[in-house]
C-alpha positions in Angstrom: 15.6 30.7 11.8 15.4 30.3 8.0 12.6 31.5 5.8 10.8 28.7 4.0 7.4 27.5 2.7 4.8 26.0 5.1 1.1 25.7 4.9 -1.3 28.4 6.1 -4.8 27.5 7.2 -7.6 30.1 7.0 -9.6 29.5 10.1 -12.5 31.5 8.8 -12.8 29.3 5.7 -12.1 26.0 7.4 -15.2 24.0 8.4 -13.4 21.2 10.2 -14.3 18.5 7.7 -11.0 16.8 8.4 -10.2 15.7 4.8 -6.8 17.4 5.0 -5.7 15.3 8.0 -5.1 11.9 6.2 -3.8 13.8 3.1 -0.8 15.0 5.2 1.5 11.9 5.3 3.7 13.6 7.9 0.8 14.0 10.4 1.3 17.8 10.5 -2.4 18.6 10.6 -5.0 17.9 13.4 -8.6 19.0 13.9 -8.7 21.2 17.1 -11.8 22.9 18.3 -13.5 22.2 15.0 -10.7 23.7 12.9 -7.7 22.2 11.1 -4.4 23.3 12.7 -0.8 22.9 11.9 0.6 20.8 14.8 4.3 21.9 14.4 6.4 23.5 11.7 8.9 20.7 11.9 6.3 18.2 10.6 5.4 20.4 7.5 7.5 19.8 4.4 5.9 22.7 2.6 5.0 20.6 -0.5 1.3 21.1 0.0 -0.1 17.6 -0.6 -3.1 18.7 1.5 -4.0 21.7 -0.6 -6.1 19.8 -3.1 -8.1 17.9 -0.4 -9.7 21.0 1.1 -13.1 21.6 -0.5 -13.2 25.2 0.8 -9.7 26.3 -0.4 -8.8 27.1 3.2 -5.2 25.9 2.9 -2.5 27.8 1.0 1.3 27.9 1.1 3.0 30.9 2.7 6.7 31.8 3.0 7.8 32.8 6.5 10.3 32.1 9.2 9.9 28.5 10.4 11.8 25.7 11.9 13.3 23.4 9.4 11.4 20.3 8.2 12.7 17.4 10.3 12.1 13.9 8.7 13.4 12.2 11.9 11.0 14.1 14.1 8.2 13.1 11.6 9.2 9.5 12.0 9.1 9.7 15.8 5.8 11.6 15.6 4.1 9.0 13.4 5.4 6.2 15.6 4.1 7.9 18.7 7.5 8.7 20.3 8.3 12.0 22.1 10.3 14.3 19.9 10.6 17.9 18.7 7.2 19.4 18.2 5.5 16.9 20.5 4.9 19.6 23.1 2.9 21.6 20.7 0.9 18.5 19.7 0.0 17.8 23.3 -1.3 21.4 23.7 -3.6 20.8 20.8 -4.6 17.3 21.8 -8.0 18.4 23.0 -9.3 18.4 19.4 -12.9 19.0 18.4 -15.2 18.7 21.4 -17.2 16.1 19.6 -14.2 13.9 19.1 -12.9 14.0 22.7 -12.1 10.6 24.0 -14.7 9.2 26.4 -15.3 5.9 28.2 -19.0 5.1 28.1 -20.1 3.4 31.3 -22.8 0.7 30.9 -24.7 -0.4 34.0 -27.0 -3.3 34.7 -30.1 -1.1 34.6 -29.5 -0.4 30.9 -29.6 -4.2 30.3 -33.1 -4.7 31.7 -35.8 -5.4 29.1 -38.3 -2.8 30.3 -41.7 -3.0 32.1 -44.2 -5.8 31.6 -46.1 -5.4 28.4 -43.5 -3.0 26.9 -41.5 -3.9 23.9 -38.0 -5.2 24.7 -35.3 -2.6 24.3 -31.9 -3.8 23.1 -29.2 -1.8 24.9 -26.1 -0.4 23.2 -22.8 -2.1 23.9 -20.6 0.8 22.8 -18.1 1.7 25.5 -15.8 4.2 23.7 -15.9 7.4 21.8 -14.9 8.4 19.2 -15.1 5.2 17.0 -13.6 6.4 13.7 -10.0 5.1 13.2 -9.1 8.6 12.0 -10.2 10.3 15.2 -9.1 7.8 17.9 -5.7 9.0 19.4 -3.1 6.2 20.0 -3.0 7.5 23.6 -6.7 7.0 24.3 -6.9 5.5 27.8 -9.3 2.8 26.8 -6.9 1.3 24.3 -4.3 -0.1 26.8 -5.3 -3.7 27.7 -8.2 -3.6 25.2 -9.8 -6.2 23.0 -10.1 -4.4 19.7 -13.0 -4.7 17.3 -12.0 -3.2 14.0 -15.1 -3.1 11.7 -15.7 -1.8 8.2 -18.2 1.0 8.1 -21.0 -0.9 6.5 -21.0 -3.9 8.9 -23.1 -2.4 11.6 -25.8 -1.5 9.1 -25.9 -5.0 7.5 -25.7 -7.1 10.7 -28.8 -6.8 12.8 -27.2 -8.1 16.0 -23.9 -6.4 15.6 -23.8 -5.0 19.2 -24.8 -8.3 20.9 -22.7 -10.5 18.7 -19.4 -8.5 18.4 -19.3 -5.4 20.6 -19.6 -6.8 24.1 -16.5 -6.0 26.1 -14.6 -4.7 23.1 -13.3 -1.3 22.0 -14.7 -0.4 18.6 -12.8 1.2 15.7 -14.4 1.7 12.3 -13.3 2.8 8.9 -13.7 2.2 5.2 -10.7 0.7 3.3 -12.0 1.9 0.0 -13.0 5.6 0.6 -10.5 6.5 3.4 -6.8 6.9 3.3 -5.4 3.4 3.6 -1.8 4.5 4.3 -3.0 6.7 7.1 -4.9 3.8 8.6 -1.9 1.5 8.3 0.3 4.0 10.2 -2.3 4.8 12.8 -3.1 1.2 13.6 0.6 0.3 13.8 1.1 3.2 16.2 -1.8 2.0 18.4 -0.4 -1.6 18.5 3.0 -0.3 19.4 1.9 2.1 22.2 -0.7 -0.2 23.9 -1.0 -3.7 25.3 -3.7 -4.9 22.9 -5.1 -8.3 24.1 -6.8 -9.4 20.9 -8.1 -8.0 17.5 -11.4 -9.0 15.9 -11.8 -7.7 12.3 -15.3 -7.7 10.8 -15.7 -6.9 7.1 -18.2 -7.1 4.3 -18.1 -9.8 1.5 -17.6 -7.2 -1.2 -14.1 -7.4 -2.6 -13.0 -3.8 -1.8 -13.8 -4.4 1.9 -11.1 -7.1 2.2 -8.7 -4.2 2.2 -9.2 -3.7 5.9 -7.9 -7.3 6.6 -4.8 -6.4 4.6 -4.4 -3.2 6.5 -4.5 -4.9 9.9 -2.0 -7.5 8.8 0.4 -4.8 7.5 0.0 -2.7 10.6 0.6 -5.7 12.9 3.7 -6.6 10.9 5.0 -3.1 11.1 4.4 -2.9 14.8 6.4 -6.1 15.5 3.6 -7.3 17.9 2.1 -10.8 18.1 -1.6 -10.3 18.8 -4.3 -12.9 18.4 -6.4 -12.1 15.3 -9.9 -13.2 14.2 -11.6 -12.3 10.9 -15.3 -12.5 10.2 -16.9 -11.9 6.8 -20.4 -10.5 6.7 -22.8 -10.9 3.8 -24.7 -8.0 2.3 -27.9 -9.7 3.4 -26.8 -9.7 7.0 -25.5 -13.2 7.4 -22.2 -14.3 8.8 -20.4 -16.1 6.0 -17.1 -17.0 7.6 -15.1 -16.7 10.8 -11.4 -17.7 10.9 -8.4 -17.1 13.2 -5.3 -15.8 11.6 -3.4 -18.7 10.0 -6.4 -20.9 9.5 -7.9 -21.8 6.1 -9.8 -18.9 4.6 -9.1 -15.3 3.6 -8.0 -14.4 7.2 
């Protein structure tokens, strides 16, 4: 085994913020038990794109014996196929306890409006965890056969009836096309579309120009996956109104 440069993560300094994860375009870093970890040497090119993203300086470059960087293994890894290094990834798949995949069961009792004289309680319609695109694994059990709701981060804060109007019977994925790593999102969504039988995709975004990026990302991811999945786009105003809803191919931005 040859000696080469790979990243070294100081666990004592790492606070698990996750900023390094999308910075690694090869997908070599994951958050495990609240700390950033190198998934496999074969995914690390040793160039250190992630170094500048760590606010605590926990990532450095070291020179040691390591398996050669394998671009083909990286390609398979990003597409979700089994390849060299996959075994190590599966061992680390538990991740941070707070981001473990969960199906949230909703029962009829939660839909009741409370006792007479009490103020009505609007129940949550969320049925999956986590909800961040960055944290949802492509192999999450709730994705296969799902109706996806891909929402920009700000939507749920602007739209008062977000749960009742959009979330019923859908799997939620949220992200910000302006502040987050768009290329990472594109690859992650394409991987999800490839690996799962997605029934439909509803994209909800804000009227501000930068937010339309999430529509573009979904289009690109779907094209990359080669799948034909029904798409609906809904634009939300900053005052909380629904401005436009369109199916893919209809008039309008979607």
